C-alpha positions as YAML, in Angstrom:
chain: A
units: angstrom
residues:
- id: 1
  name: MET
  ca: [20.93, 90.87, -12.28]
- id: 2
  name: ASP
  ca: [23.24, 93.86, -11.84]
- id: 3
  name: VAL
  ca: [25.08, 92.04, -9.06]
- id: 4
  name: LEU
  ca: [26.11, 89.36, -11.54]
- id: 5
  name: THR
  ca: [26.89, 91.55, -14.53]
- id: 6
  name: HIS
  ca: [28.90, 94.09, -12.52]
- id: 7
  name: ASN
  ca: [30.88, 91.42, -10.68]
- id: 8
  name: PHE
  ca: [31.08, 88.65, -13.26]
- id: 9
  name: SER
  ca: [34.84, 88.23, -12.89]
- id: 10
  name: LEU
  ca: [34.49, 87.82, -9.11]
- id: 11
  name: TYR
  ca: [31.72, 85.27, -9.48]
- id: 12
  name: GLY
  ca: [33.71, 83.54, -12.21]
- id: 13
  name: ALA
  ca: [36.80, 83.23, -10.04]
- id: 14
  name: GLY
  ca: [34.72, 81.83, -7.18]
- id: 15
  name: PHE
  ca: [32.88, 79.43, -9.50]
- id: 16
  name: LEU
  ca: [36.11, 78.13, -11.03]
- id: 17
  name: GLY
  ca: [37.62, 77.81, -7.55]
- id: 18
  name: THR
  ca: [34.73, 75.62, -6.45]
- id: 19
  name: VAL
  ca: [34.94, 73.55, -9.63]
- id: 20
  name: GLU
  ca: [38.67, 72.97, -9.10]
- id: 21
  name: LEU
  ca: [38.16, 71.98, -5.47]
- id: 22
  name: THR
  ca: [35.38, 69.61, -6.48]
- id: 23
  name: VAL
  ca: [37.32, 67.96, -9.31]
- id: 24
  name: TYR
  ca: [40.60, 67.51, -7.44]
- id: 25
  name: ALA
  ca: [38.99, 66.46, -4.17]
- id: 26
  name: SER
  ca: [36.69, 64.03, -6.03]
- id: 27
  name: ALA
  ca: [39.67, 62.40, -7.74]
- id: 28
  name: LEU
  ca: [41.45, 62.03, -4.40]
- id: 29
  name: ALA
  ca: [38.30, 60.73, -2.70]
- id: 30
  name: LEU
  ca: [37.72, 58.11, -5.41]
- id: 31
  name: VAL
  ca: [41.32, 56.85, -5.26]
- id: 32
  name: LEU
  ca: [41.44, 56.70, -1.46]
- id: 33
  name: GLY
  ca: [37.91, 55.33, -1.26]
- id: 34
  name: PHE
  ca: [38.76, 52.51, -3.64]
- id: 35
  name: LEU
  ca: [41.96, 51.76, -1.74]
- id: 36
  name: MET
  ca: [40.25, 51.70, 1.65]
- id: 37
  name: ALA
  ca: [37.39, 49.56, 0.31]
- id: 38
  name: ALA
  ca: [39.99, 47.06, -0.93]
- id: 39
  name: PHE
  ca: [41.64, 47.15, 2.51]
- id: 40
  name: ARG
  ca: [38.32, 46.51, 4.25]
- id: 41
  name: VAL
  ca: [37.69, 43.30, 2.31]
- id: 42
  name: ALA
  ca: [41.34, 42.19, 2.15]
- id: 43
  name: PRO
  ca: [42.37, 38.82, 3.63]
- id: 44
  name: ILE
  ca: [45.14, 40.56, 5.62]
- id: 45
  name: GLY
  ca: [43.98, 41.56, 9.11]
- id: 46
  name: SER
  ca: [46.20, 44.63, 9.44]
- id: 47
  name: LEU
  ca: [44.81, 46.09, 6.20]
- id: 48
  name: ARG
  ca: [41.24, 45.50, 7.37]
- id: 49
  name: VAL
  ca: [42.02, 47.28, 10.63]
- id: 50
  name: LEU
  ca: [43.58, 50.23, 8.78]
- id: 51
  name: GLY
  ca: [40.55, 50.54, 6.51]
- id: 52
  name: THR
  ca: [38.13, 50.32, 9.43]
- id: 53
  name: VAL
  ca: [40.01, 52.94, 11.47]
- id: 54
  name: TRP
  ca: [40.20, 55.28, 8.47]
- id: 55
  name: VAL
  ca: [36.45, 55.10, 7.85]
- id: 56
  name: THR
  ca: [35.44, 55.23, 11.50]
- id: 57
  name: VAL
  ca: [37.58, 58.26, 12.33]
- id: 58
  name: LEU
  ca: [36.75, 60.32, 9.25]
- id: 59
  name: ARG
  ca: [33.02, 59.57, 9.17]
- id: 60
  name: ASN
  ca: [32.70, 60.64, 12.80]
- id: 61
  name: THR
  ca: [34.85, 63.78, 12.55]
- id: 62
  name: PRO
  ca: [33.14, 67.08, 11.66]
- id: 63
  name: LEU
  ca: [34.46, 68.37, 8.34]
- id: 64
  name: THR
  ca: [35.16, 71.81, 9.80]
- id: 65
  name: LEU
  ca: [37.34, 70.23, 12.48]
- id: 66
  name: LEU
  ca: [39.20, 68.29, 9.80]
- id: 67
  name: PHE
  ca: [39.83, 71.54, 7.93]
- id: 68
  name: PHE
  ca: [41.31, 73.06, 11.09]
- id: 69
  name: ALA
  ca: [43.47, 69.96, 11.63]
- id: 70
  name: VAL
  ca: [44.81, 69.97, 8.06]
- id: 71
  name: LEU
  ca: [45.13, 73.70, 7.31]
- id: 72
  name: LEU
  ca: [46.36, 74.75, 10.74]
- id: 73
  name: GLY
  ca: [47.86, 71.54, 12.10]
- id: 74
  name: LEU
  ca: [50.08, 70.28, 9.27]
- id: 75
  name: PRO
  ca: [52.11, 73.53, 8.98]
- id: 76
  name: ARG
  ca: [53.16, 73.03, 12.62]
- id: 77
  name: PHE
  ca: [54.91, 69.85, 11.47]
- id: 78
  name: GLY
  ca: [56.71, 71.61, 8.65]
- id: 79
  name: VAL
  ca: [54.20, 70.72, 5.94]
- id: 80
  name: VAL
  ca: [53.69, 74.02, 4.12]
- id: 81
  name: LEU
  ca: [51.47, 73.94, 1.02]
- id: 82
  name: PRO
  ca: [49.02, 76.33, -0.66]
- id: 83
  name: PHE
  ca: [45.72, 76.53, 1.23]
- id: 84
  name: GLN
  ca: [43.89, 75.16, -1.81]
- id: 85
  name: VAL
  ca: [45.97, 71.97, -1.63]
- id: 86
  name: PHE
  ca: [45.21, 71.65, 2.07]
- id: 87
  name: ALA
  ca: [41.51, 72.11, 1.30]
- id: 88
  name: VAL
  ca: [41.64, 69.37, -1.35]
- id: 89
  name: LEU
  ca: [43.31, 67.04, 1.16]
- id: 90
  name: ALA
  ca: [40.67, 67.73, 3.80]
- id: 91
  name: LEU
  ca: [37.74, 67.34, 1.41]
- id: 92
  name: GLY
  ca: [39.20, 64.33, -0.38]
- id: 93
  name: CYS
  ca: [40.11, 62.39, 2.75]
- id: 94
  name: TYR
  ca: [36.78, 63.13, 4.42]
- id: 95
  name: THR
  ca: [34.74, 62.10, 1.39]
- id: 96
  name: SER
  ca: [36.85, 58.99, 0.79]
- id: 97
  name: ALA
  ca: [35.37, 57.41, 3.92]
- id: 98
  name: PHE
  ca: [31.87, 57.64, 2.43]
- id: 99
  name: ILE
  ca: [33.07, 56.47, -0.99]
- id: 100
  name: CYS
  ca: [34.71, 53.51, 0.71]
- id: 101
  name: GLU
  ca: [31.48, 52.45, 2.41]
- id: 102
  name: ALA
  ca: [29.51, 52.84, -0.82]
- id: 103
  name: LEU
  ca: [32.03, 50.64, -2.65]
- id: 104
  name: ARG
  ca: [32.09, 48.08, 0.16]
- id: 105
  name: ALA
  ca: [28.30, 47.88, 0.07]
- id: 106
  name: GLY
  ca: [28.53, 47.26, -3.67]
- id: 107
  name: ILE
  ca: [31.17, 44.59, -3.18]
- id: 108
  name: ASN
  ca: [28.89, 42.83, -0.69]
- id: 109
  name: THR
  ca: [26.17, 42.58, -3.35]
- id: 110
  name: VAL
  ca: [28.43, 40.39, -5.51]
- id: 111
  name: PRO
  ca: [27.73, 36.70, -4.78]
- id: 112
  name: LYS
  ca: [30.56, 35.05, -2.85]
- id: 113
  name: GLY
  ca: [30.62, 32.29, -5.41]
- id: 114
  name: GLN
  ca: [32.08, 34.72, -7.94]
- id: 115
  name: GLY
  ca: [35.17, 35.30, -5.79]
- id: 116
  name: GLU
  ca: [35.48, 31.63, -4.92]
- id: 117
  name: ALA
  ca: [35.32, 30.68, -8.59]
- id: 118
  name: ALA
  ca: [38.04, 33.20, -9.41]
- id: 119
  name: ARG
  ca: [40.30, 31.91, -6.64]
- id: 120
  name: SER
  ca: [39.73, 28.32, -7.80]
- id: 121
  name: LEU
  ca: [41.16, 29.39, -11.14]
- id: 122
  name: GLY
  ca: [44.33, 30.56, -9.40]
- id: 123
  name: MET
  ca: [43.60, 34.28, -9.41]
- id: 124
  name: THR
  ca: [45.12, 36.37, -6.62]
- id: 125
  name: PHE
  ca: [43.05, 38.61, -4.33]
- id: 126
  name: THR
  ca: [44.04, 41.68, -6.35]
- id: 127
  name: GLN
  ca: [43.14, 40.02, -9.63]
- id: 128
  name: THR
  ca: [39.83, 38.77, -8.25]
- id: 129
  name: LEU
  ca: [38.92, 42.17, -6.88]
- id: 130
  name: GLY
  ca: [39.94, 44.12, -9.99]
- id: 131
  name: SER
  ca: [38.73, 41.76, -12.70]
- id: 132
  name: VAL
  ca: [35.72, 40.02, -11.16]
- id: 133
  name: VAL
  ca: [34.27, 41.73, -8.09]
- id: 134
  name: LEU
  ca: [34.66, 45.46, -8.70]
- id: 135
  name: PRO
  ca: [33.32, 45.49, -12.29]
- id: 136
  name: GLN
  ca: [30.11, 43.94, -10.98]
- id: 137
  name: ALA
  ca: [30.00, 46.08, -7.85]
- id: 138
  name: PHE
  ca: [30.53, 49.26, -9.89]
- id: 139
  name: ARG
  ca: [27.11, 48.90, -11.48]
- id: 140
  name: SER
  ca: [25.29, 49.13, -8.14]
- id: 141
  name: VAL
  ca: [27.34, 51.94, -6.56]
- id: 142
  name: ILE
  ca: [26.94, 54.58, -9.28]
- id: 143
  name: PRO
  ca: [23.99, 56.40, -7.59]
- id: 144
  name: PRO
  ca: [25.45, 56.54, -4.04]
- id: 145
  name: VAL
  ca: [28.88, 57.61, -5.30]
- id: 146
  name: GLY
  ca: [27.24, 60.35, -7.36]
- id: 147
  name: SER
  ca: [25.30, 61.58, -4.33]
- id: 148
  name: THR
  ca: [28.49, 61.60, -2.26]
- id: 149
  name: LEU
  ca: [30.33, 63.71, -4.82]
- id: 150
  name: ILE
  ca: [27.43, 66.15, -4.98]
- id: 151
  name: ALA
  ca: [27.72, 66.49, -1.20]
- id: 152
  name: LEU
  ca: [31.46, 67.10, -1.64]
- id: 153
  name: ALA
  ca: [30.76, 69.99, -4.04]
- id: 154
  name: LYS
  ca: [28.51, 71.62, -1.44]
- id: 155
  name: ASN
  ca: [30.94, 70.90, 1.40]
- id: 156
  name: SER
  ca: [33.64, 72.79, -0.49]
- id: 157
  name: ALA
  ca: [31.96, 76.00, 0.73]
- id: 158
  name: ILE
  ca: [33.76, 75.50, 4.06]
- id: 159
  name: ALA
  ca: [37.08, 76.19, 2.32]
- id: 160
  name: GLY
  ca: [36.13, 79.84, 1.93]
- id: 161
  name: ALA
  ca: [36.57, 80.35, 5.67]
- id: 162
  name: PHE
  ca: [40.23, 79.36, 5.26]
- id: 163
  name: SER
  ca: [41.23, 81.90, 2.61]
- id: 164
  name: VAL
  ca: [40.57, 79.54, -0.30]
- id: 165
  name: THR
  ca: [38.93, 81.06, -3.37]
- id: 166
  name: GLU
  ca: [35.52, 79.46, -3.85]
- id: 167
  name: LEU
  ca: [31.98, 80.47, -4.74]
- id: 168
  name: LEU
  ca: [30.37, 81.08, -1.37]
- id: 169
  name: GLY
  ca: [33.25, 83.27, -0.22]
- id: 170
  name: THR
  ca: [32.39, 85.86, -2.87]
- id: 171
  name: TYR
  ca: [29.52, 87.14, -0.71]
- id: 172
  name: LYS
  ca: [31.98, 88.82, 1.68]
- id: 173
  name: THR
  ca: [33.46, 91.06, -1.00]
- id: 174
  name: LEU
  ca: [30.07, 91.77, -2.55]
- id: 175
  name: ASN
  ca: [28.59, 92.63, 0.83]
- id: 176
  name: GLU
  ca: [31.44, 95.07, 1.47]
- id: 177
  name: LEU
  ca: [30.72, 96.68, -1.91]
- id: 178
  name: GLY
  ca: [27.14, 97.32, -0.80]
- id: 179
  name: HIS
  ca: [25.33, 94.91, -3.12]
- id: 180
  name: ASP
  ca: [21.95, 93.45, -2.20]
- id: 181
  name: ILE
  ca: [22.71, 90.40, -0.07]
- id: 182
  name: VAL
  ca: [19.63, 88.51, -1.32]
- id: 183
  name: TRP
  ca: [20.65, 88.71, -4.98]
- id: 184
  name: THR
  ca: [24.23, 87.98, -4.01]
- id: 185
  name: PHE
  ca: [23.18, 84.63, -2.56]
- id: 186
  name: VAL
  ca: [20.73, 83.95, -5.38]
- id: 187
  name: TRP
  ca: [23.57, 83.96, -7.92]
- id: 188
  name: ILE
  ca: [25.79, 81.94, -5.60]
- id: 189
  name: ALA
  ca: [22.99, 79.36, -5.37]
- id: 190
  name: VAL
  ca: [22.72, 79.31, -9.16]
- id: 191
  name: GLY
  ca: [26.44, 78.58, -9.38]
- id: 192
  name: TYR
  ca: [26.14, 75.63, -7.00]
- id: 193
  name: LEU
  ca: [23.13, 74.37, -8.92]
- id: 194
  name: ILE
  ca: [25.13, 74.36, -12.15]
- id: 195
  name: ILE
  ca: [27.87, 72.31, -10.50]
- id: 196
  name: THR
  ca: [25.64, 69.83, -8.69]
- id: 197
  name: LEU
  ca: [23.29, 69.33, -11.64]
- id: 198
  name: SER
  ca: [26.29, 68.69, -13.89]
- id: 199
  name: ILE
  ca: [27.52, 65.98, -11.52]
- id: 200
  name: SER
  ca: [24.01, 64.56, -11.31]
- id: 201
  name: ALA
  ca: [23.71, 64.47, -15.11]
- id: 202
  name: LEU
  ca: [27.08, 62.73, -15.44]
- id: 203
  name: PHE
  ca: [26.18, 59.98, -12.99]
- id: 204
  name: HIS
  ca: [22.70, 59.65, -14.46]
- id: 205
  name: ALA
  ca: [24.33, 58.96, -17.82]
- id: 206
  name: LEU
  ca: [26.72, 56.46, -16.21]
- id: 207
  name: GLU
  ca: [23.83, 54.73, -14.44]
- id: 208
  name: LYS
  ca: [21.79, 54.60, -17.62]
- id: 209
  name: ARG
  ca: [24.66, 52.95, -19.47]
- id: 210
  name: TYR
  ca: [26.25, 50.76, -16.82]
- id: 211
  name: GLY
  ca: [23.80, 50.58, -13.93]
- id: 212
  name: VAL
  ca: [21.82, 47.59, -12.78]
- id: 213
  name: ALA
  ca: [18.68, 47.10, -14.85]
- id: 214
  name: ARG
  ca: [15.46, 47.69, -12.92]
...
């Protein structure tokens, strides 16, 4: 307990850093995931190819390698941003591929007749997707999207290796101060539990209200 009470500000900074990474990267992942899912079911071939390439490349690229590519590669091309922003980009882009596939799976559960009926009424692809297909698909993708964002929160620990303030990285300072490494990691684990259980509770509430009845 002394590890926590004597270093509460350090743990707090790491906890808030992880929360910020999770929130910002989740927002980016949801936006990109939605966009790529729309591309993958679009009637335009070039958009479908772009969506497929995006998902295939990112799902099959180790996240650590993506961090190296973003945090160390982009500055070589003159893109200089705070490391936290680079970390959000890496996490958000990586997770968007999994969000995209979850959304696409949900879209595929919507009967084709729904889209055909919308088009027969003169609705465009964008209108059909936004007003007819996605509202129905949303109900079935709540659990997998929630699980993906929980994984994102845990994946944010990689950012600590790239000088980004986050929860897991606090163990280095605490270890140097001579604190018991076991209790150091116990409190780090508690911090991650708070974050992941909060996300789980949020999506459980969403599923209870909007999910498909079982």
